[in-house]
Structure formats: C-alpha cells, structure tokens
VMD Tcl script that draws the C-alpha trace (Angstrom):
set ca {
  {98.64 88.30 54.59}
  {96.80 84.95 53.73}
  {93.30 86.06 54.89}
  {91.91 86.56 51.19}
  {93.91 83.50 49.91}
  {92.07 81.20 52.19}
  {88.77 82.98 52.58}
  {89.12 84.06 55.99}
  {87.56 86.96 57.98}
  {90.19 86.87 60.75}
  {93.43 85.39 61.79}
  {92.52 81.94 63.09}
  {95.60 81.14 65.23}
  {96.36 84.31 67.21}
  {97.84 84.01 70.66}
  {95.12 86.23 72.16}
  {92.58 84.17 74.21}
  {89.35 84.70 72.19}
  {86.31 82.80 73.44}
  {84.82 82.64 69.92}
  {87.52 79.91 69.17}
  {86.83 77.87 72.29}
  {86.38 74.33 71.36}
  {84.75 72.01 73.82}
  {87.49 69.31 73.91}
  {86.94 66.67 76.61}
  {89.35 68.15 79.08}
  {88.28 71.88 78.65}
  {84.58 70.98 78.67}
  {84.96 68.88 81.61}
  {86.85 71.63 83.37}
  {84.25 74.12 82.56}
  {81.56 71.84 83.81}
  {83.45 71.17 87.04}
  {83.76 74.94 87.54}
  {80.08 75.66 86.94}
  {79.00 72.86 89.35}
  {81.47 73.82 92.00}
  {80.51 77.35 92.02}
  {76.78 76.32 92.59}
  {78.00 74.29 95.64}
  {79.35 77.47 97.08}
  {82.31 76.37 99.16}
  {86.01 77.15 99.45}
  {88.67 77.45 96.69}
  {88.40 76.05 93.21}
  {91.56 75.32 91.37}
  {92.40 74.71 87.80}
  {96.06 73.94 86.96}
  {97.73 73.25 83.54}
  {101.09 73.61 81.74}
  {102.11 76.76 80.16}
  {100.10 77.23 76.77}
  {97.27 74.61 77.61}
  {94.42 77.15 77.47}
  {93.86 78.31 81.08}
  {93.21 81.85 80.25}
  {90.96 81.00 77.38}
  {89.01 78.78 79.83}
  {88.99 81.53 82.47}
  {87.42 84.03 80.10}
  {85.03 81.44 78.84}
  {83.92 80.92 82.45}
  {83.51 84.57 82.84}
  {81.22 84.82 79.84}
  {79.18 81.67 80.90}
  {78.92 82.32 84.61}
  {75.38 82.35 85.93}
  {73.60 85.74 86.75}
  {73.34 85.01 90.55}
  {77.08 85.71 90.68}
  {79.10 88.85 90.63}
  {82.63 88.42 89.11}
  {85.87 90.17 90.11}
  {88.96 89.35 87.93}
  {92.48 89.83 88.88}
  {94.79 88.76 85.86}
  {98.19 89.45 87.35}
  {98.13 88.69 90.89}
  {101.85 89.07 91.79}
  {100.65 91.15 94.66}
  {101.60 91.77 98.35}
  {98.80 91.43 100.80}
  {98.00 95.07 100.92}
  {98.24 95.29 97.15}
  {95.87 92.36 96.81}
  {93.23 93.94 99.14}
  {93.36 97.01 97.08}
  {93.03 95.12 93.80}
  {89.97 93.26 95.37}
  {88.57 96.65 96.57}
  {89.02 98.16 93.08}
  {87.08 95.38 91.60}
  {84.23 95.96 93.93}
  {84.23 99.71 93.25}
  {85.39 100.65 96.76}
  {87.11 104.04 97.28}
  {90.16 102.78 99.29}
  {92.90 105.47 99.03}
  {92.88 106.39 102.79}
  {91.98 103.07 104.30}
  {94.43 100.81 106.32}
  {94.44 97.06 105.87}
  {91.95 96.45 108.69}
  {89.56 99.19 107.42}
  {89.94 97.99 104.06}
  {89.07 94.37 104.87}
  {85.84 95.74 106.73}
  {84.93 97.79 103.51}
  {85.32 94.65 101.42}
  {83.21 92.58 103.95}
  {80.43 95.17 103.94}
  {80.44 95.23 100.06}
  {80.31 91.43 100.12}
  {77.29 91.72 102.59}
  {75.53 94.09 100.14}
  {76.11 91.66 97.26}
  {74.71 88.75 99.36}
  {71.63 90.97 100.25}
  {70.91 91.01 96.60}
  {70.86 87.11 96.60}
  {74.37 86.88 94.75}
  {77.77 85.76 95.72}
  {81.04 87.25 94.59}
  {83.41 85.04 92.47}
  {87.01 86.28 92.70}
  {88.92 84.85 89.69}
  {92.78 85.00 89.78}
  {94.83 84.08 86.58}
  {98.42 82.98 86.93}
  {97.91 82.26 90.59}
  {101.20 80.34 90.94}
  {102.97 83.77 91.31}
  {100.96 84.86 94.48}
  {103.26 85.35 97.52}
  {102.51 82.98 100.30}
  {101.34 85.90 102.43}
  {98.77 86.88 99.75}
  {97.45 83.16 99.52}
  {96.83 83.44 103.39}
  {94.84 86.63 102.65}
  {92.56 84.74 100.28}
  {92.19 82.09 102.82}
  {90.93 84.64 105.30}
  {88.68 86.11 102.63}
  {86.96 82.58 102.65}
  {86.07 83.01 106.23}
  {83.67 85.80 105.47}
  {80.15 84.29 105.59}
  {76.73 84.65 106.67}
  {74.91 81.91 108.86}
  {73.91 80.16 105.67}
  {76.72 80.56 103.03}
  {79.98 82.03 102.07}
  {80.23 85.49 100.97}
  {83.05 84.88 98.47}
  {84.21 82.14 96.31}
  {87.68 82.00 94.88}
  {88.83 80.39 91.52}
  {92.53 80.00 90.98}
  {93.97 79.27 87.46}
  {97.52 78.54 87.69}
  {100.62 76.37 86.41}
  {101.50 73.25 88.22}
  {104.06 75.09 90.39}
  {100.97 76.04 92.50}
  {100.35 72.42 93.31}
  {103.92 71.91 94.39}
  {103.65 75.05 96.75}
  {100.29 73.80 98.29}
  {102.00 70.51 99.03}
  {104.28 72.21 101.50}
  {103.44 71.73 105.21}
  {103.03 75.48 105.89}
  {100.29 75.60 103.06}
  {98.18 72.83 104.49}
  {95.32 75.12 105.73}
  {94.96 76.59 102.19}
  {95.07 73.23 100.60}
  {92.37 71.89 102.89}
  {90.15 74.86 101.54}
  {90.48 73.52 97.95}
  {87.19 71.75 97.44}
  {87.45 71.33 93.63}
  {90.44 70.76 91.61}
  {91.04 69.99 87.95}
  {94.24 69.63 85.86}
  {93.85 70.70 82.07}
  {95.46 68.16 79.62}
  {97.22 68.82 76.31}
  {95.67 67.97 73.11}
  {95.92 64.25 71.85}
  {97.12 63.49 68.51}
  {93.52 62.69 67.30}
  {92.36 66.13 68.59}
  {94.86 68.23 66.59}
  {93.09 68.08 63.29}
  {89.60 68.95 64.49}
  {91.24 71.56 66.62}
  {92.82 73.26 63.56}
  {89.64 72.79 61.39}
  {87.58 74.46 64.18}
  {89.68 77.54 64.39}
  {89.67 77.73 60.46}
  {86.00 77.49 60.24}
  {85.33 79.93 63.04}
  {87.67 82.40 61.22}
  {85.52 82.04 58.03}
  {87.06 79.26 56.02}
  {84.87 77.04 53.97}
  {86.05 73.94 52.19}
  {88.08 70.70 52.78}
  {90.72 70.61 55.58}
  {93.71 72.73 55.00}
  {95.70 70.59 57.43}
  {95.77 66.87 56.38}
  {95.88 64.07 58.78}
  {99.61 63.48 57.93}
  {100.39 67.13 58.56}
  {98.42 67.12 61.75}
  {100.43 64.21 63.07}
  {103.78 66.07 62.51}
  {102.46 69.31 64.09}
  {101.42 67.12 67.19}
  {104.91 65.52 67.45}
  {106.41 69.12 67.25}
  {104.12 70.74 69.97}
  {103.29 67.76 72.23}
  {99.66 68.76 72.01}
  {100.24 72.30 73.60}
  {97.54 74.54 71.93}
  {99.87 77.75 72.09}
  {102.82 76.06 70.28}
  {100.27 74.50 67.80}
  {98.74 78.11 67.04}
  {102.21 79.35 66.34}
  {103.22 76.38 63.94}
  {99.77 76.53 62.18}
  {100.09 80.32 61.59}
  {103.50 79.93 60.19}
  {102.34 76.90 57.99}
  {99.46 79.04 56.45}
  {102.08 81.93 55.62}
  {104.32 79.43 53.93}
  {101.36 77.86 51.98}
  {100.27 81.25 50.88}
  {103.61 82.27 49.78}
  {103.77 79.36 47.34}
  {100.19 79.94 46.33}
  {99.12 76.39 47.79}
  {95.55 75.77 49.14}
  {96.68 73.12 51.48}
  {99.54 72.93 54.03}
  {102.17 70.41 52.94}
  {104.62 68.56 55.05}
  {107.59 70.76 53.82}
  {105.80 73.83 55.14}
  {105.41 72.10 58.56}
  {109.07 71.22 58.65}
  {110.12 74.70 57.70}
  {107.75 76.24 60.48}
  {109.34 73.92 63.06}
  {112.75 74.91 62.02}
  {111.96 78.53 62.13}
  {110.39 78.25 65.63}
  {113.27 76.10 66.98}
  {110.49 73.85 68.53}
  {112.76 70.65 68.23}
  {115.73 72.21 69.70}
  {113.86 73.62 72.74}
  {112.19 70.23 73.29}
  {115.34 68.35 72.88}
  {117.03 70.58 75.43}
  {114.05 69.91 77.76}
  {114.27 66.12 77.28}
  {117.93 66.22 77.97}
  {117.50 68.12 81.11}
  {114.95 65.61 82.25}
  {117.36 62.91 81.54}
  {120.22 64.51 83.54}
  {117.73 65.01 86.49}
  {116.96 61.33 86.40}
  {120.71 60.23 86.08}
  {121.48 62.63 89.00}
  {118.84 61.15 91.20}
  {119.97 57.61 90.19}
  {123.53 58.34 90.85}
  {122.71 59.75 94.24}
  {120.68 56.74 95.08}
  {123.69 54.51 94.02}
  {126.10 56.42 96.10}
  {123.88 56.25 99.15}
  {123.52 52.32 98.71}
  {127.31 52.03 98.37}
  {127.75 53.97 101.48}
  {125.12 51.78 103.40}
  {126.84 48.70 102.11}
  {130.23 49.91 103.39}
  {128.95 50.84 106.61}
  {127.20 47.35 107.11}
  {130.42 45.68 105.94}
  {132.47 47.65 108.56}
  {130.02 47.01 111.18}
  {130.14 43.14 110.71}
  {133.87 43.19 110.21}
  {134.16 44.86 113.61}
  {132.27 42.00 115.23}
}
mol new
graphics top color blue
foreach p $ca { graphics top sphere $p radius 0.5 }
foreach p [lrange $ca 0 end-1] q [lrange $ca 1 end] { graphics top cylinder $p $q radius 0.2 }
display resetview
C-alpha cells in the first residue's frame, strides 16, 4: 500500500466516518452549530438532510462527540423498525429490561426512565441516522415521544439525519403533525470546487502527510467535475489516485491518474445515466403539458364551434 510512500500513518480516504477527519467546511460547521443551538432550545424535532455521501453520518458522530454534558444520548443507526421494534430499540438504549413488556407498559417504562434522567438535570437526545427509512407508523411513535414532558420542559429531543426523501414524505398531508414538530431544519450541501483541494489536503495532513499538496489545483478541479462535490465519491477517487501514483513511484497525483481512477470507478457513466434520466423526466413533463394544452385548445375550439 502507499502509506510508507507518502509518509502516512493511516489511510486518509477510507469510507468509515472518522471524526478525526472532520473538516469544518461552511455547510458542515453551520449544521453542527445549528444542532448544538437547537438542542439548547429544547423543543421538538431537529432535522438534517443531505444527499447520499454528503457526510451526514460523520456529522452525526461529530455531534455525539461534542454534545454538552447536560444531555444523555441514545443512538439508533438503522431505524427501519416497526413501532414496537422502535420502542424496544429506545428501551435498549436506555438500559430498560423490556422482554415481557407490552407496548403500553414499555412506553410507561420509557417515560419513567426519561423522568429519572430529567431528575438529574439532563435531557435525552434520541439520534436516528438514515431516518428516511422510518415507516410512517414509527414516525408517529416518535411524535408521541415528544409529548412526554414536565411542566417546564420536554423529556426528550429527537434528531433526524436523513436523505431528501424524508422531506418529500413530510410534505404529504398525513405527515403534517410531524412536520409541524420540526423546529430546526438544515440541508447539507456538497463541496464546492474551491473546497475540494483544502478537503483533500486536510485529510492527507490528518493521516500524517507532511509536504506540498499531492493533489494540485488542476487535479482537484477534474476530481470535482467527476464527483460533483460529493465527499464519498471524492474519497473513492482520491484513494485510487494515490494507489496509481504510488504504482508509478510518483510523489504527486497527475491528471492521467485521475482519468484512470474515474474510468475504473465508472463515475462518468453513472453520472451520464443520471443526467439522461433527469432529461427524460423533464421531456416527459413537457410532453404531458403540451398534450394537456392541445386538448384544452381543441375543447375550446369545439365549444365555440358549437355556438
């Protein structure tokens, strides 16, 4: 591997969310500050959405590391759970023995645990990653959890990290009660072109690299074009670029390495297919609109012709 070649202690572009590599880019820094501020406000749901690979799980783990001491955290990474399963998962996070409890009794046990936490001057923060997969009924369970409160404050706050599909679901009429409980919402943005090179250099430095940038400005621009600013795809390409440079004994990544990495990853083909699908969707909508207009014109013509 290329670790010794570049003087690295560890791999800089792994896909595992490692908070050591967290870079306070404007979007992620603002999201973290929004989360910490919202938690202090102590109300309702907090929602962070972002496209696949934009760093939601990394931000989630960073939040859990930085969360103030007056909060107790419960974390559910895979919330594709039916209502009863969700209650059990929350109970497990709270250390509640719940094998024999029915849903109503389990809810009472959870409420008592939350009261005990509140008596210590703390609040439970329930964090759910990949929240877009939650069934509607389980989202309703979460809403009912937020009804648990003392005379002065909520007993639980809920943070949802999700893909944009969650926003689409919450926009539906039957989800309006849950949507109204979302007091803070933030959308993670992809990297901009000018952020790609600092991002790459930051991860190289954290991994132990010392020296001039391995990824030049020109190389970074091509990488940006290939990944559209998505950190996960950028990490995959950067890792392959380092392997190719190491294979040739080069200390810097060259444009040919980038093109080979892109070709190996089939990034362009996938992006081309996505763009084609978007174009087809737009053309379909335009076609339907045109047909509707023609029908309306024919109906109007027929109406006036009858007169």
